[in-house]
TITI-267817 format. One record per residue (C-alpha): z, x, y; residue number from 1; residue in one letter. Coordinates in nm, 3 decimals, m for minus. Example, Ala and Ser with C-alpha at 12.3 -4.5 7.8 and 13.67 -1.06 7.14 Angstrom:
! TITI-267817
0.780, 1.230, m0.450, 1, A
0.714, 1.367, m0.106, 2, S
This chain:
! TITI-267817
8.205, 9.451, 10.746, 1, M
8.291, 9.325, 11.045, 2, E
7.990, 9.530, 11.212, 3, G
7.758, 9.373, 10.941, 4, L
7.875, 9.048, 11.061, 5, D
7.805, 9.109, 11.454, 6, L
7.470, 9.218, 11.379, 7, L
7.395, 8.974, 11.122, 8, K
7.491, 8.731, 11.487, 9, K
7.306, 8.924, 11.702, 10, D
6.963, 8.870, 11.415, 11, W
7.007, 8.542, 11.411, 12, K
7.022, 8.490, 11.835, 13, K
6.689, 8.722, 11.839, 14, N
6.479, 8.648, 11.520, 15, E
6.225, 8.606, 11.676, 16, N
6.143, 8.943, 11.815, 17, S
6.418, 9.164, 11.619, 18, F
6.377, 8.991, 11.273, 19, E
6.227, 9.298, 11.105, 20, Q
6.423, 9.612, 11.317, 21, V
6.804, 9.385, 11.233, 22, S
6.670, 9.352, 10.861, 23, E
6.601, 9.705, 10.870, 24, T
6.975, 9.774, 11.007, 25, Q
7.149, 9.609, 10.764, 26, I
7.031, 9.707, 10.500, 27, Y
7.087, 10.083, 10.677, 28, K
7.487, 9.946, 10.647, 29, M
7.504, 9.775, 10.336, 30, I
7.310, 10.088, 10.206, 31, H
7.618, 10.325, 10.354, 32, K
7.910, 10.046, 10.331, 33, S
7.757, 10.018, 9.924, 34, S
7.694, 10.413, 9.927, 35, S
8.048, 10.451, 10.027, 36, S
8.265, 10.193, 9.797, 37, I
8.104, 10.374, 9.496, 38, V
8.189, 10.702, 9.626, 39, K
8.547, 10.618, 9.646, 40, W
8.526, 10.403, 9.272, 41, I
8.460, 10.781, 9.143, 42, F
8.734, 10.924, 9.407, 43, I
9.028, 10.690, 9.244, 44, I
8.904, 10.738, 8.906, 45, S
8.967, 11.082, 8.888, 46, L
9.290, 11.074, 9.055, 47, L
9.378, 10.788, 8.842, 48, E
9.348, 10.986, 8.578, 49, F
9.519, 11.322, 8.696, 50, A
9.841, 11.095, 8.806, 51, L
9.845, 10.994, 8.414, 52, W
9.764, 11.383, 8.301, 53, S
10.092, 11.463, 8.566, 54, L
10.273, 11.146, 8.380, 55, I
10.185, 11.313, 8.009, 56, A
10.248, 11.661, 8.152, 57, F
10.614, 11.593, 8.305, 58, C
10.689, 11.401, 7.923, 59, M
10.585, 11.611, 7.704, 60, K
10.923, 11.813, 7.728, 61, D
11.204, 11.529, 7.725, 62, S
11.352, 11.446, 7.429, 63, E
11.128, 11.117, 7.268, 64, V
10.852, 11.316, 7.294, 65, M
11.001, 11.570, 7.104, 66, Q
11.160, 11.357, 6.863, 67, K
10.746, 11.195, 6.801, 68, F
10.667, 11.547, 6.757, 69, N
10.859, 11.644, 6.507, 70, S
10.743, 11.337, 6.305, 71, Y
10.401, 11.564, 6.257, 72, H
10.142, 11.269, 6.243, 73, V
9.867, 11.518, 6.504, 74, E
9.606, 11.436, 6.259, 75, H
9.628, 11.111, 6.350, 76, I
9.729, 11.138, 6.725, 77, M
9.427, 11.401, 6.796, 78, L
9.142, 11.260, 6.761, 79, P
9.244, 10.947, 6.898, 80, F
9.332, 11.111, 7.216, 81, T
9.008, 11.371, 7.204, 82, V
8.829, 11.015, 7.185, 83, I
9.015, 10.880, 7.470, 84, G
8.919, 11.178, 7.650, 85, Y
8.582, 11.165, 7.558, 86, I
8.496, 10.797, 7.701, 87, V
8.636, 10.830, 8.059, 88, L
8.433, 11.163, 8.040, 89, V
8.136, 10.958, 7.991, 90, Y
8.326, 10.700, 8.262, 91, F
8.357, 10.943, 8.481, 92, F
8.008, 11.068, 8.454, 93, F
7.859, 10.743, 8.516, 94, Q
8.083, 10.635, 8.856, 95, F
7.934, 10.983, 8.946, 96, F
7.557, 10.968, 8.836, 97, M
7.555, 10.555, 8.989, 98, N
7.696, 10.732, 9.319, 99, Y
7.423, 10.971, 9.359, 100, R
7.186, 10.647, 9.268, 101, K
7.285, 10.442, 9.514, 102, I
7.311, 10.740, 9.736, 103, S
6.904, 10.805, 9.722, 104, A
6.826, 10.477, 9.734, 105, T
6.547, 10.331, 9.970, 106, D
6.478, 10.011, 9.811, 107, N
6.685, 9.657, 9.828, 108, S
6.561, 9.550, 9.526, 109, R
6.663, 9.884, 9.329, 110, V
6.967, 9.912, 9.496, 111, L
7.102, 9.558, 9.382, 112, I
7.040, 9.669, 9.086, 113, S
7.257, 9.996, 9.054, 114, N
7.506, 9.783, 9.202, 115, I
7.511, 9.563, 8.890, 116, I
7.516, 9.867, 8.760, 117, K
7.789, 9.999, 8.876, 118, T
8.027, 9.686, 8.887, 119, R
7.916, 9.628, 8.538, 120, K
8.004, 9.985, 8.470, 121, K
8.398, 9.933, 8.642, 122, V
8.468, 9.594, 8.401, 123, Y
8.339, 9.825, 8.115, 124, Q
8.594, 10.069, 8.259, 125, Y
8.915, 9.845, 8.270, 126, V
8.899, 9.704, 8.009, 127, W
8.852, 10.053, 7.757, 128, F
9.148, 10.185, 7.947, 129, N
9.319, 9.831, 7.837, 130, I
9.273, 9.809, 7.536, 131, I
9.313, 10.224, 7.455, 132, Y
9.672, 10.104, 7.567, 133, G
9.707, 9.827, 7.336, 134, I
9.576, 9.997, 7.084, 135, I
9.795, 10.359, 7.178, 136, S
10.137, 10.126, 7.107, 137, S
10.011, 9.980, 6.788, 138, I
9.998, 10.362, 6.684, 139, I
10.321, 10.458, 6.753, 140, V
10.414, 10.140, 6.663, 141, T
10.304, 10.229, 6.366, 142, Y
10.412, 10.566, 6.310, 143, I
10.809, 10.506, 6.407, 144, Q
10.856, 10.202, 6.093, 145, L
10.755, 10.486, 5.884, 146, T
10.844, 10.833, 6.000, 147, H
11.137, 10.720, 6.187, 148, D
11.484, 10.744, 6.004, 149, Q
11.657, 10.567, 6.192, 150, D
11.440, 10.288, 6.200, 151, I
11.350, 10.346, 5.853, 152, I
11.757, 10.315, 5.734, 153, E
11.830, 10.021, 5.936, 154, M
11.533, 9.778, 5.812, 155, I
11.593, 9.955, 5.404, 156, H
12.010, 9.847, 5.516, 157, Q
11.895, 9.499, 5.652, 158, F
11.694, 9.402, 5.376, 159, D
11.973, 9.475, 5.083, 160, Q
12.184, 9.238, 5.343, 161, D
11.882, 8.986, 5.324, 162, G
11.819, 8.981, 5.681, 163, K
11.493, 9.194, 5.680, 164, G
11.211, 8.952, 5.762, 165, T
11.453, 8.833, 6.112, 166, L
11.458, 9.223, 6.163, 167, I
11.128, 9.258, 6.128, 168, Y
11.040, 8.966, 6.316, 169, G
11.233, 9.089, 6.638, 170, I
11.101, 9.421, 6.640, 171, Y
10.720, 9.229, 6.604, 172, F
10.855, 9.015, 6.941, 173, L
10.989, 9.294, 7.111, 174, M
10.693, 9.503, 7.080, 175, V
10.470, 9.209, 7.179, 176, F
10.726, 9.107, 7.427, 177, V
10.612, 9.439, 7.567, 178, F
10.280, 9.443, 7.528, 179, M
10.221, 9.172, 7.702, 180, A
10.401, 9.329, 7.978, 181, L
10.222, 9.687, 7.997, 182, F
9.870, 9.452, 7.983, 183, V
10.014, 9.209, 8.195, 184, G
10.127, 9.555, 8.494, 185, L
9.805, 9.720, 8.426, 186, I
9.566, 9.475, 8.437, 187, W
9.761, 9.433, 8.779, 188, L
9.736, 9.810, 8.877, 189, F
9.352, 9.756, 8.782, 190, Y
9.273, 9.439, 9.010, 191, R
9.443, 9.609, 9.301, 192, L
9.331, 9.905, 9.309, 193, I
8.930, 9.848, 9.121, 194, Y
8.943, 9.435, 9.242, 195, G
8.915, 9.551, 9.637, 196, V
8.601, 9.767, 9.558, 197, L
8.497, 9.547, 9.340, 198, L
8.464, 9.234, 9.601, 199, K
8.315, 9.433, 9.897, 200, R
8.072, 9.525, 9.641, 201, L
7.985, 9.209, 9.503, 202, Y
7.967, 9.106, 9.920, 203, K
7.697, 9.349, 9.981, 204, N
7.497, 9.213, 9.644, 205, Y
7.507, 8.859, 9.802, 206, E
7.409, 9.006, 10.156, 207, E
7.144, 9.204, 9.958, 208, L
6.993, 8.929, 9.812, 209, K
6.954, 8.734, 10.095, 210, K
6.765, 8.968, 10.307, 211, I
6.512, 9.049, 9.947, 212, D
6.393, 8.700, 9.959, 213, L
């Protein structure tokens, strides 16, 4: 946005004679910048999806996944996974449509509206991924407690020794700490990746409001 800042300074110097021309130039720069930002949001979301898919593919034959698959809980995991993919495809489609709308916009008020909608969708996308991750962790924890024979036998043994409540407490505390770290890392990841783009998009929004006023 350095070019935009320089253009604004020049606009103020020649405010009386070149106001209309400069305003048009500033709008074009904001429009181009906003279109580029939304395009990168769309591209990064696809790259992110590809990364997680690659990690899942590489782990599918691991000992941990083979043991989990032996529980035969496809009736739980498959619908949950399908719902997740459907929602992600919805967000990818929305990001693409927002990019097309912003690219085709030639009105400052419409561009402002599209920027607001785009920021809202990105925040919804981030929170969906965080909530989906939390729910996934809860489901996996439940499956482990009800299907892993080693854990079941260990808990049963501690119940007989009168320490069942303590073990449950320790186990759920560990799960809570893990989930808190997981959510924190995911939130940090999204703040670093999408936060920079959203900050630039918000700056464009503020500049457009000044022009529109």
